[in-house]
N, C-alpha and C positions, 0 to 999 in steps of 0.2 A: 210365518204368521206375525211375528214380532216386527219384521221389517214393513209389512203392510200397515200395521198399526202406527209405526213411527212416521211413515210417509203420509198417512191420513192426518195425523196431528200436525205435521208441518204444513200440509196444504191448508188445513183449517186455520192456522195461525196466519199464514200469508194472506188468506182470504179475508180474515178479520182486519189485518193491517190495511189491505187495499180498500176495504169498504170504509175505513175511517179516513184515509188520506186522499183518495182520489176524488170524491166529489167537491171538496173545497178547491182543489186544484183546477178542476174543470170549470167551476163557476168563475175563478179568477181568469182563466184563459178566455172565457166568454165575454167578461167585462172588458178585457183588453181589446178584443175584436170589435165590440160595440163601441168603443171609443176611437176606432180607427177612421182614417179618411174615407175609406170605401163605404163603411156603414153610415158615415155622415152623408155621403152622396146618395145612399139608398133612402135615408129618411127625407132628404131634400126632394128627391124624385117622386117619392110616395106623396109628399105634400103637394107637389106640383100637379100630380095626377088628380088628387082630390079636389083641388081648386078648378082644374079643367072640367072635371065632371059636373061640379056645381054651376059652372057657367054654361056648358053645353053637354047635356048627358047623351045626346044623340050622336055627337061627333065621334071622331076616331082619335083625336089627339090624347085623350085621357087614357085610351086603351093602350096606345103606344107607350106613353109614359108609365103606365101601370106594368106593362111587359118589361120595360127597361128596369123599373124598380125591382121587379121579381128576379131578373137576372143578376142585379147587383146583390140582392139578398142571398141568392144561391152562391155567387162568386165569392163573397166576403164572409159568409157564415154568420151573418148578423142575426139578432133576435128579431122575430117578426113584430112589426108595429101594426096597430089597427087603423 
């Protein structure tokens, strides 16, 4: 019984430490990804898609550009833009 209690306390302490240190680390990693060349290309492609849509909403160019932007978003793990 004593071993189970010790094990539970150790797990609780480790969980607490992880809850404190992991979220800032993940935010820092996301900011690094968002500043990468791949994410820059994603933002640029998304902007081109929006401009193409405004010029011709019935055309297919904006759809292709939007699909390319979605692929870059997924590939590089960028934060989604609106």
